[in-house]
DOPA-518852 format. One record per residue: x negated, z, y negated of N, C-alpha, C in turn. Coordinates in steps of 0.02 Angstrom, whole numbers, plus 50000, padded with zeros to 5 digits. Last residue first. Example, Ala and Ser with C-alpha at 12.3 -4.5 7.8 and 13.67 -1.06 7.14 Angstrom:
2
493585035450112493165035750053493555039449998/493405039050284493855039050225493405039050165/
% end
This chain:
525
511034738648991510304738248985509964741949042/512364730048976512124734849026511364734249028/513764725648877513044726148884512864731448936/515114720248864514904724448920514144724248930/516384719848736515724717848760515514722648817/518014714548710517584719948735516934717048761/518774703748677518694708848626518244714648647/519024692748756519264699348779519234704648725/519504675948752519144681248719519454687948741/519384661748858519734667948840519264672648805/519464644348864519064650148847519514655948827/519374629248957519764635048936519294640548916/518794612648909518744619048944519244624148917/518484600048857519084600948898519104607448937/517464598648769517294597648839517884598848886/518074601948650517804595148657517664593548731/518324615448673518884610648665518644603448677/517014620248676517444620948735518024616148732/516594617348546516254614248603516684614648666/517464625548473517504618148464517164614548522/516994637948513517674635848532517754628248526/515734637648453515784638248526516474635948550/516084636848318515664631648347515724631648423/516764648848304517124642548291516744636648323/515754658448330516324657748375516674650948366/514614661748260514694654748279515274653748329/514604674948248514714671348185514814663948199/515524681848389514924678748359515104675448293/516644686448453516354690648401515724687848370/516884686648634516974683948567516634688448517/516794690648770517074695148720517264691848655/517424678348891516884681648854517184686048799/517674666349013517934672548984517334676248953/518054649249043517574654349024517934660448997/518264635349154518554640749114518044646249103/517534625849223518144623549187518424628949141/515954619649269516364625449250516944623149207/515064609449294515734608949323516184614849309/513864608249230513844610249300514524609649334/514254605049102513874600049139513864601649214/514804617249065515244611449074514894606049115/513634624949054514154626749103514604620749118/512964618548949512644619149014513154620449069/513894620548846513734613748867513404613748936/513824634348836514464631148851514344624048878/512504636248798512724638848863513384635648885/512504630448669512104627548722512314629848792/513144635748561513564631748606513174629248666/512634652948533512594645648521513034642148572/512954665548569512714664548500512664657148481/514324671348654513834665948654513604664648583/514524689248684514704682748654514134677748662/514294696448850514314696648776514434689648749/514444693548984514544700548962514564701248887/515444680149041514844682149004514954689148976/515994670649178516084676649136515414678349104/516754655449229516144658949208516334664949165/517384645849369517464649549306516824653449292/517504628849437517344635949439517444639249371/517694615349441518284619449434518144626949437/516274612749537516824609349503517454613849501/515334618749614515444621549548516024618249510/515144623049775515484618049734515644621149667/513564628549837514244629949815514514624349770/512274628349891512734622949907513454624149886/511334637249851511734639149910512254633949928/510864630649740510394632049794510764633749859/511954631149655511764624649684511304625749745/511914644749621512504641949653512334635349688/510654645749560510784649449622511384646549659/510874637449447510344635849496510484639349563/511864644749380512014637949405511504635949459/511124656349350511744656849389511924650049420/510094650749272509934653949335510554654449379/510824646249160510454641349202510284644349270/511294658449110511764653249131511424648249178/510114664649075510544667849125511034662749154/509704655748975509294656649036509714659649092/510704657848882510674651248914510234651548976/510404670748841511024669548878511014662748913/508784677648866509244673448828509844671748872/508204686648952508084687648881508524683148837/509204693049089508784687949056508734689348981/509974700249185509394703149153508944698349117/510594687349296510574694249272509924695849236/511764676449355511144676649317511114683449281/512514671349504512444676749455511764676249422/513744662349592513094662249558513074667649506/514924664849650514534659549680513854658749647/516064677849696515544675349652515164669749688/517794675449739517114677249755516634674549702/519104670449719518994677349741518304679049763/518954656849676519334658749735519144665649763/517404658149595517994654149611518314657149673/516134661149468516584663149523517114657749534/514674666949389515084661149409515504663149468/514134677149261514414677149329514834670849338/512784682949168513254677449178513484677649251/512034693949053512364693049117512844687049116/510504700248991511074695848981511374693949049/511174714849075511184709849021510504706449014/511654717249245511214718749189511214712949139/513354719049292512744715049297512314716449235/514574724649277514094728449317513444724649329/515374715849210515214722049174514704726249213/515634705749304515144704649250514934711149216/516704708949385516024709449412515514709549356/517784706849298517704713449330516994714349357/517604693249270517524698149216517424705249244/517924687549393517244686849366517114691949312/519294691249401518824693349452518104693149425/519814684449291519864691749294519364694549345/519554671249332519244673949271519254681549271/520374670249443519654669949452519284672649391/521624670949380521434676149430520684676149440/521534659249303521604665749271521404671349318/521464649049398520894650249354520934657149323/522764650149451522174651249493521554652749452/523584647049340523624653649371523014655149415/522574638849212523134639049260523084645749297/522204642549040522024642749111522644642249155/522454629948912522564636648938522394636749013/521654620948785521844621148856521904628448879/521254625148660521874621248667522124621548739/520674642348655520584635148661521264631648668/520844655748662520654653148596520554645548596/521824667948728521594661148741521474657748674/521434684648744521684679648696521384672848713/521974698748836521524693048829521844687648786/522844708848863522384709948807521924704048795/523574706848976523884705248912523434705948852/522764712049081522824704749070523114702949002/521674725149040522364723249054522454715849037/520474731549018520494725949064521204724149085/519504738848900520214737048913520224730848956/518244751448938518494745148911519224744048928/517254759948995517894758749029518194752149004/515844764848995516084758148979516714756849018/515834781848934515814776948988516094770248965/514884786948789515464786948832515404781648886/513164792848783513714788348764514304789248811/511604798548729512234800348761512774795448737/509904800448755510414796248725511064797348764/508834814448733509334810848774509764806448730/507254813548666507734817948700508184814048746/506374804448612506574810248571507054814948605/506154794248704505574797948679505764804148639/507524796948819507114792648778506584797048745/508634796948960508104800048921507764794848877/510374794548956509724791748971509204795348929/512034796849016511444799348980510824795749003/513764796048996513174792949025512574794848983/514814810549015514534805048976513994801749018/515394817849121515694817849054515454811949012/515534807649267515194812949231515444812449160/516874803249365516544801749302516184807949278/516454804949538516864806749481516494804949417/516184797649668515864796649604516344798349548/516894802549776516164801449784515824800349717/518194805949799517854809249744517114807949744/518534799149913518854797049851518524800149790/516924797749999517624799649992517904797449925/515834787450093516014790450029516764791950028/514494786950208515234787150199515374790450131/513154776850250513414781950204514164781350197/511744773450337512464772650339512774778450300/510224765250322510614771150304511354769350306/509004759350437509624758150400509954764850383/507984761350523507834761550451508444760250407/508484759650651508324766450629508214766850553/509784751150714509224750150668509064756850634/510844756250784510284753550822509674752150778/511924759650710511394764650717510794762150757/512824749350725512414749550664511844754550669/513454752350848513064746250839512584746850781/514074764650821513614763950879513174757850872/514894761550712514334766150704513814765250760/515824753150775515414750550721514794754950711/516434762150861516074756450889515604753450837/517004771150766516504773550814516094767750843/517124764450598517394765450665516824767650712/516784772750447516524768050497516854769550564/517394773750277517304776350345517034770750389/517144768650151517554774750156517514777950225/515384763950146516094762550159516484769050160/513814756350134514274761350108514994759250122/512224754150195512914751850202513374757650182/510594749850151511124754850146511804751450152/509774738850185509514745650190510064750950190/509994725550292510254728750232510084736150236/509424712050372509244718950358509514721050290/510634703050469510194703350410510034710550394/511444708750583510824704850590510384704850528/512604716150543512064719250582511414715350580/513704711050483513184713650439512564715850476/514534707150589514374702350536513764704550495/514684718850661514344713050693514124708050641/515414726350570514744728550590514354722850621/516604719250570516204719450508515484721450524/517024721750700516914714750678516484714550615/517164735850698516644732650740516494725550717/517454740750525517624740450596517064736750634/517424750950387517034745950424517214746350498/518754753050266518344755350323518004749550358/518524745950099518924747150160518464749850216/517694741950002518244746449981518724747850039/515954742150038516624739550050517134744550021/514284737649999514834742449993515494738850004/512554736950031513204733750039513744739150035/510944733649969511464738549981512134734949983/509434725850036509904727849984510414732950007/508554719650118508404726450098508874729250046/509054704150055508614707550104508424714450077/509854697249958510084703549988509614707150035/509274684749907509164691149874509344697349914/509684673549986508984675449979508894682749956/511004670449981510744672550046510014674750042/512284672149885511554672049875511244674749939/513574669949932513434668749861512684667949849/513654674150061513564666950050513414665349976/513974687450049513294685750070513144678350055/515334686450019514874689349970514154687349985/515824681050138515904677250076515434679850021/515494691250227515224684550237515264680350174/516254702050175515524702250178515224695250183/517564697150194517334698750126516564699050124/517604696350333517624690150294517374691450222/517554710150360517034705650386517014699250345/518724715050301518074717250275517504712650299/519854700850283519604706650320518954708950288/520084691550186520664693950224520494700150264/519154695850037519244692450101519864695150136/518134694549889518724696849924518764693049990/516434698149841516974693649865517554697549895/514854696449768515464700449772516024695849793/513114697149755513684693749785514274698549791/512244704449688512024697649701512564693749739/512304716749562512654713249615512364706349625/510894727349534511284721449513511674718649572/510104737649584510704739549545511124733549522/509274730849675509004733649614509554734849562/510644722649736509914723149742509644725449675/512184722549828511784723849768511054724149786/513724715949873513034716649895512614717349831/515384720649907514874719149857514184720349887/517014716349961516324718249979515864716249922/518694720649982518184718049937517514720649960/520304717550052519624720250059519144716750011/521704717349936521284714249987520624717949994/522264724649833522634724349897522224721249953/521234736049740521384729149761521764729149827/520824748149690521544747149700521734740249723/519444746849678519714752049721520454750849737/518684738749601519094735449652519434740549699/517964746649515518344741149485518814737849535/517284754949602517854757749564518294752149535/516214747249643516774748149689517394750849654/515344749049537515654742549547516274743149592/515014762549562515314760549498515674753849506/514424761649688515044765449681515404763749616/513284753949653513774751449701514444755049694/512604762449565512834755949542513374753149587/512344773049654512744774249594513024767649567/511514766449746512164769249768512624770449708/510404763749665510794758249693511494760549715/509974776749639510154772349583510594766649608/509704780649770510244784049733510454780049672/508614772449803509244772049841509814774849800/507654777449715507914770749705508564769649742/507514790449775507684789649704507994782749692/508254789749942507704790349894507964789649823/509134798850064509164793850011508614795049960/508384802250221508634804650158508624799050106/508674789850352508284794650314508654796950251/510114788250465509534786050427509214791550386/511854791350454511284788950493510724786850445/512754796650367512914797050438512324795050482/512824805550225512374800950260512484801850335/514154806350118513894809150180513464803850215/514784810649958514384806149999514144809850062/515514817549864515804816749930515434811649973/514114823549776514834822949780515074822349852/512794826549772512964819749791513714818849801/512374836449625512504835449697512724828249709/511064842549521511774841449533511894840649607/509614833449527509934839049494510684837749497/508314828449631509034827749617509264834149583/506684822449580507134827249612507854825549594/504984816449580505694815849566506094821049604/503424809149526503804814549558504524814049537/502574794149557503034797649513503424803049552/501854786649645501474791349603501924795249555/502784778049711502504783849746502124788849703/504164774449598503534772649631503214778949661/505324780949563505344773749572504734771149609/504794795749646505284792349603505314784949616/504714804249806504424801649744504974798249705/505464812749888504764811149906504384808549845/506404825149799506324818449827505594817049840/507254840049821506614837149802506564830349837/508824845149767508454841349816507804838749786/509424852349668509694853149736509284849449789/509334860849523508944856349565509144857549637/510924862249438510364865149475509974859749513/511544859049287511394855449348510804858649384/512274859449160512244864849209512134861849278/511964855748994511934853249062511854859149110/512714853748840512484858648889512514855448958/512484847948680512584845748749512294850948797/513374850548534512824853048575512974850948646/514424842648488513884844348442513274847148477/514894829048602514914836048580514344837648533/515614813248561515044817048588515054824148560/517184808148611516794810648555516224814748583/518164803148696517504799948696517104801848634/519304809848712519254805848651518594802148646/519084816948826519574811548830519544807048768/518094826048773517934821248826518424815448826/518534835048681518094829548657518014824248709/519804844348653519594840048709519194834148683/520354853248567519624853148571519364848248623/521724853548573521424851248511520664850848512/521784866848685522154861648650521814859948584/520474869248799520834871848741521164866048703/519764861448894520424864048910520814866548849/518514857548848518974852448874519684854948877/517984869548810518034864348760518494858648782/517914875848932518434877948886518524872948829/516814868548986517464868649019518024870548971/515764870948895515964864148910516664863948940/515664884948901515814881548838516074874548849/515354886449038515954889649010516154886048945/514134879649047514714877149083515364880049056/513334888048966513444881048948514054878048982/513324899849038513674899648973513804892448951/512584895149150513244898249158513644897849093/511384891049094511804886149129512514888749135/510934903349045511034897648999511494892549030/510814910749161511324912749112511454907149061/509764903449226510424904449258510954906049206/508694904649138508944898049157509654898449184/508534918449141508714915149078508974908049090/508224920149279508814923249249509014919649186/507014913449293507594911249333508234913949304/506204921249213506344914349193506964911749230/506204932649295506494932949227506664925949202/505544928249408506244930349415506584930649346/504274926049355504644920549385505384922149389/503944939149315503994933749266504414927949293/503894945649437504394947749387504484942449333/502834938749495503494938449526504024940349475/501794942449410501984935449415502674934649446/501744956349436501934953849370502154946549374/502494961049596501934958849553502184956349486/503474975049648503404967949632502834966549584/502664987949748503074985749692502974978349677/502054991549865501914995549806502304993549745/502474984449971501754984249957501564988149894/503834985149966503504988850021502734989050011/504044976249863504194983349852503834987649906/503744964449928503284966849877503414974149860/504854963450014504174963650043503674966349992/505884962549922505834968449964505144969049995/505624949749871505574955649827505494962049869/505854941749984505194941849953505104947949908/507234944450012506704945650062506014946250029/507984940649895507974947449922507354948749965/508154928049846507534931449827507464938449858/509384923249877508824920549916508154923949899/510264928149785510194931849848509614929349890/509834929249619509914924549674509784928249740/509434937549522510094934349512510274929649569/508494951749493508674946849543509374944149527/507104959049411507794956849407507924951349458/506124973149371506214967349415506954965449414/505314979349227505924979149268505934972549308/504204978449145504314984749182504874984249234/504164965749098503524969149106503604975449149/505474962049076505184960549142504494963549152/506444963948978505954969248991505624968349059/507224952548990506844953648928506284958748940/507824955149113507354949549107506924950249044/508674965749081508134966749130507604961349124/509514959348989509134965348970508544966349017/510034949049068509614947449011509214953448987/510764956249165510234951649185509754950249127/511694963049087511184966749125510604962249144/512404951849036512084956648990511544960549026/512914945349150512394942049110512034946849062/513814956649188513284953949230512734950449191/514764958749087514264963849101513674961249141/515444946049097515164948549035514604953549048/516024931349175515664937649182515354939649115/517524923949188516934924049144516624930949149/518694924149255518094922949294517474921949251/519694925049163519554930949204518914930149245/519704911849114519474917349071519284923449113/520254904849223519574903349200519294909249160/521524910549223521094911549281520364910149263/522024905949097521934913149110521474914549169/522024891549124521554894549077521484902049087/522144886849299522414887849232521904891649189/521704873849412521574880549386521824881249314/521844862449488522444865049453522324871949422/520584859149546520934854349503521514857349462/519134868949532519794868349563520244864149518/517984871049462518044864649498518734863749530/518054883749412518164878349364518244871549399/517694891449523518384891649500518524885649455/516314888749531516754887149587517484886749564/515864893649406515744886649427516244884549480/516214907249407516544902749360516464895449382/516144919249499516064912149518516414907349472/515124931849422515784929449442515744921849452/513384933149477513924932549428514594930449459/512404945949544512634939049552513304938449515/511064956649515511724954449491511844947249513/510034969849518510254964449562510974962649542/508624977249447509324975249437509474969349482/507504990649448507714984449481508454983249467/507295002249375506724997949390506904991149420/507865012149249508095007849304507545002649315/507755029149192507495022249195507755018649256/509035038649112508585037549168508365030249172/509275047048966509325040348996508795039649051/509405058048880509585058748951509665052048986/508915057348755509615055348765509825055348838/507595061148764508035064848719508765063448732/507095051048851507135058148873507615062148830/507235039648772507555039948837507635047148860/506415043048663507135041848653507515042448719/505175043648730505445049648697506195048948686/505025030448769505065035648821505355042148792/504955024148645505495022448691505585027948743/503765030148598504395031448563504995029848607/502775025248687502945032348684503605033948651/502835011848790502985013448720503195020848715/502735008448920502105009548885502205011448812/504055005948957503695011648986503055013348949/505385002648857504705000348873504285006248896/507065001048900506545005648879505855003248903/508014992848956507614990248901507054994848878/508664999849059508364993349073507864991249019/509135011449004508725012049063508375005549081/509935005848905509345009648886508865010348944/510935000448983510474995848949509864999348922/511485012849035511285007149078510755002949042/511715021148931511395024048990511155018649038/512405012948839511695014448828511345017448889/513425000348920513335007348899512585008648889/514234991349012514044990348941513984997248908/514754993149137514024993649130513784992749058/516134992549114515864997649160515104998449151/517504983849072516974987749042516754993149092/518364977949162518024973649113517444977249080/519104985649248518414984249266518034979949217/520324986949182520294983449246519584981349264/519854994949072520164988449063520104984149126/518395003949132518955002949087519224995749090/517725016249237517795009049225518435007949185/517375031649144517665027849200517625020349185/515815038849096516425035249076516705031749137/514595043649127515125048649111515745045449082/513595035649172513805034649103514295040049079/513485040349305512905040149261513105039849188/514725038549357514445045249359513845045749312/514855024849343515285029149303515045036349303/513995020049441513795019349371514205023949327/513835030549584514245026149543513985025949472/512565030449702512805033849642513195028849600/512615030349879512645026549816512885031049760/511985029150040512135033749986512085030049919/512745019250169512215020350120512445025050065/513685014650261513355021050273512785022650225/514415003850232513835002650276513435009050289/515275008950140515555007250206514995005850257/514395009350033514615015650064514895014350134/514284995750004513694999450025513885005950059/515594992349967515284988950025514674992850050/515735000549853516175001549911515864998449974/514814994849766514725001849789515125003149852/515454982449750514774982749778514644989749806/516664985449690516664982849758515974983049790/516024996949572516604993949605516534991949677/514224997949566514884997649534515404994949583/512735008349584513155002549595513825003249561/511075013349626511645013749580512075007549592/510015021149739510475015449729511025017349680/508295024949743508975027349728509415021349712/507165021449873507445019149810508155021949802/506475023749991506605029349947506885027549880/506425013450077505825014450036505915020049985/507685013450129507145015350174506495016650136/508365007950020508455015050036507905017550082/507944994450032507764998449973507815005849988/508544991250155507814990850148507574994850088/509864992450117509604997050168508844997150165/509964981850028510044988750003509774993850053/509794971150119509324972150064509354979350038/510894972950202510224973150231509704974450176/511944971350107511854977650145511154978250173/511784957850056511754963950014511584970150054/511934945550116511304949250126511244955750089/513164941350003512744938750056512084942650060/514054944349904513774949949942513354947650002/514304939549746514104936649810513744942049851/514384949149645514994945849669514864943049739/513554964849624513554957849644514254955449662/512514975849571513204974149553513294966649565/511364988749580511624982849616512354981849597/509924995649521510634994749505510864988249537/508715007249580508975000349579509715000449563/507235016549560507975016349552508185009149545/505935013849590506205020449610506965020549605/504695002849619505415003149609505665009849636/503154999549533503545002549587504275003049569/502434985149485502864990349458503274993149516/500784977749472501374979749510501784984949471/499634975949400500154970849393500794972649430/498744985649435499094986349370499644981249361/498654992949590498674986349558499064986749493/498785004749657498335004649600498344998049563/499545003449770499865006449712499445005949649/499624995049897499174994149840499494996849776/499585000050060500005000050000499565000049938/
% end
């Protein structure tokens, strides 16, 4: 026992007040075996007594009963004085002695489950309010502030290590520092979530539905997974938050790049979640390289794959319908790294699991809830914006050309426009009959994107005559219109808004084309 180590602080008295009682009794028994006096409150004290442990109630120490249904029990000088008194400060020690304040060397608190309660879909405001812990964060912060003398635990996973150090003469300074940092991080996240949740729920304060950015952004995302690396092997990475309703049924842990692709796939899938027909999308580096409807999931895959047979190798495939054996047989031969679906039939799973490097992922209806905002780091902090929901109701589109689209063209235009918003800018999508036939993504000029989309369509032998084109932003010049018409495109959908709109419309009329303006741009950087 190394009692002489100046970095250690022996524990003679511990205060335990926990909501989560996991491992509590064993930890408290270990403390008692080391001669530590146990102070406690309410249900925690009851659980310890039922286990045969001797406990002093906080109310006996403070000489006050628990008040207001337990809302006030530890907010007292006898508690916080015992936590904040600096052992090396003679005046603090004199004040403690003069006022009969006993020192507390260890605090163990787990907070009311506000996070868990706030996730319940129908929770009311009074229930949220009752699950806001007051005394717990106060004790944690007092102990953490005085970590030079006091050890503080806010996570049941730390019990074993702390107890081991107590048996060696007391927790080390580094341990106390680490635990203090953990407390301040925990209480900041806890309060941030409360503010964010109540800001949504209080009438007149709902910034989220109005797409108004909050004056202070609070993130309450614990690190839940260490990743092998980031985009490249020399970059470290981790997951903060959780994977929602995703379940990996087969294959290795999803990597950083995998998760970016999965997010892009789930976003695109949202656009077709309510479609009456099966829809399949194939993505590579977050860009769709083929999207198609079909009578069956297998046909949807085959039509999507036919859009671009070169790019999908090692890509990601997502369906809005369960994967059956016929679909598994269609997708099995080409190597696709990740297959996502609402479910997989047993026979389909058995076949698809034959490739060990393939990931099979099932997603539920809540697999990608909208996070409050979209965020990206930049050199000064975070860029925050609302989601690109946009208006995609058919009545919101304005035909600006003399020729109007026929019913088939109109359906194809809507399909192309739905895909286009998920393609990196500059984005051009060519489509016909419920599938993409050429996609130009991430180009520095719109005419380049148009030429690439046409080139890819021709490379795969697609018939461009009578096809439609969607552009994520306006055409600054008529050159893309002329390029599309030359290829056989008959109808175009775009946001409009260029100073040269009249010139672009004139070119479309001259070439006998249809053009719809949507009023919404879909840049995706």
